[in-house]
N, C-alpha and C positions, 0 to 999 in steps of 0.2 A: 364215054369220054376216050379218046385216043391217046393211050400212054405215050406213044412214039412224038406225035404230034405237041403234045403237052410239053415234053421235055426238048424238044427242038425249039419252040417259042418261047420257054422259060430260062434256056441256059443258053451258054456260048462255049466254044472249045477254048479250052483254058489247059497249059501245061501246070501242074502243081508245082510248088516253087521248090521241093527237094528231089522232084523227080522230073526234070525237063524234056526227058526223054520220050515222055508219053503225054497225049493229050486227053482231057476229059470234057463232057459235057456238064459243065458246073454253073451254079448260081453265080452271078456277077455281084449280087446283093443279097444278104440274106433275108431281110423283110418282105420284099415284094413276093418272092417265091415262095416265102413260107405261107403269107396270107393267100395266096392264088392258091397254093394246095388245099388250105384249110377250106378255103371259099368253095372250091370244086369238089371236093373228097370228103369232107367232114361228116356228111350224111352216111356215107360208106362205110366209115370207121377205118380209111385208110391211114396208115401211119404217116408221120412228119416226114420229108423229104430228105433224108439222111443221105440217101444216093448223091445229091446235088452237092456234097462239100468232100472236099478231101480231106477228111480228118487225120490229125497229127499221127496216130499207131498205122494207120493205112499207108500213109507218106513216109514213115520209117521203115516199115516192112517191105516196102515197094524197093528202097533205097537199098535195102540189105540185100535183096535177092539179086537186084542188077548188079551189085558189086562184088557178090560171090555167087553167081551161076552155078557153079559145080553144087551147091547146097541142093538144088532142085533139077538140074537137067538130065533129062530122061526119066525122070519119077512121075509116078501119078501124085498129083497134088491137089487137095481142095482148100480154096479160100471159102472159110466160112463168115459169114454175115459180110457179104462180098460188098454191098453197097453200090457203089458206083464202079466196081471192078476193078480197082485201080491194082490191086495186089495179086490178083488171080493175071492181069494183063503183063505186070512185070514177071511174074514166074513163067507164063508164056513167052515171053522176050528172052529170059534166060534160058530156055528150052524145055520147060517140063511139059507135060499132059495136064492141061491145066482146068479144073472146074472150080465155077464160081456159084456158091449158094447164097440164096436171100429168099426170104417169104413174101416180100413185097413186091406187088407186082410191077411197079414203077421202076424198082431197082432192076427187076430182070430186062426191062425194055432199055434201062440206063446203060446196063452192063452192053446189051447186043450192039448198040450204037457205038459204045466206046470200043467195042473190038473192033467194029468194022472202020472207025475213027483213026484207029493205029494198024489197020491190016495184020490184026493178030486172031487167032480162034481160040475160043475157050466153050468150053461145055456149061450151058447155062442151068442151072438147077434150081427149082421154085417150091421144092418140098424142105420140112423141118427135117435136118439132119441129124439132130441130138439124139445120141442112143445107138444111131447106125454105125455100122462098119464094112466098108465096101472093099477094105484093103489098101485106102490109101497110104503112099510111102511117107508122104509130108502132109500136115494138117496147118494153116495158116489162119492166124486170130488178129485183126488189127485193131485195137480200141474197141472191146466189146465188154470190158467190166464195168460200165457203166451205171448197172442198176442190179440191185441185189436178187431179184427173182430168175434173171437171165444167168447171171454169174453161178447160182446156185444150182441151175442145169447143166451150164457148160462146163464147167472146170472138171467135175467128177467124170465127163465123159472123154474131156480130153486127157485126162491122166491115164483113163482107161485104154485110149487109142496110144498112147506113150507106153503104156505098160506091155502091149503086145508088140511093140517094134516100131512104130510111126513116130517119124520125127515131128513135135509138134513146136512150133514158131510164134509166139507171142509177143505182140508190140503193144505197150503202154505207156501213157502219157501222164499218170498218176492218177488214175481213174479209184474211186474209194473201193471197189470191190475187187481189184486184182489179187490174186493168190498171194499169200504172203510166205509161203515158203515152197521148195522144188523149183526155183528160177536160177538158171544159170545165164547171167549176163553176155550177151554177144558182140551187141554195139550199142552205141548212145549218139544220138542226134539232137540238135538243136532245130526244131521245125518251126518255121513261120506259118501263125494261123490267123484266122479273122478275130478280132477284137470282140466283135459282135457275136462271136460263138463262144470264144473262151475266155473273155475279159482279161486278155492278155495279149502279147504280140509276138510270143514265143514260146513253145512248149518243149520241155527236154524230155524227150521220148527214149525209151529202152526196148530192144529187141532182145527177148529172153527166150531160151529152152526149157521146154517146161517138164517135169520129171513125172515118172508113175507115181502113184498115191504111196507105195511103200518106200520109195526112193525119198519122195518129199517130206515123209515125216520125220527124217531123220537130217533134213538140209535147210537151210534159210537162204533168202534172196541175196546173191552176190550183186555188189553195189562197188 
């Protein structure tokens, strides 16, 4: 299967509701693409097409970066769990040297297509970077605390990066495994979402700065 051809066939260029400045190759209806992906890739063990939807956390974090480009301009920035690449593209638009990391091969193809669609340049990474430290100035995480095993690996790594001086920005719409402490609220958005995905039409989503482990132990979520 050709990932690029699959994405072009199953999606359409759409601007996410909260980030009209950027367009992405996104699913126009949830079920058809989900079923097409399962039908084509199930035997290969490829994950569901998370890259085909503009999730609330990614939209909020992208909006924050576009509204506050000084947070990332000129900095080396990693968008972890990039999916469609929305957050990395917003960082690039804001003047960052942006990297987009995802372990899904289809997501990597989607990021390349979306970067070309917007005339932006991002470095695409297909390796699992949890535990790595390549000197990023800023690490961006949009909507990644949705399952326990991932959060258990992710959050200590992010705190370690924060501890050595990286700014870690995490956007979350109320997922079950979001850290409960060491979060400083930076912005809050009402994000329009697909009811088929979220069982609601709007998700209140918060952009936080994540503290290092030592600092987190004595702080609590700011609301």
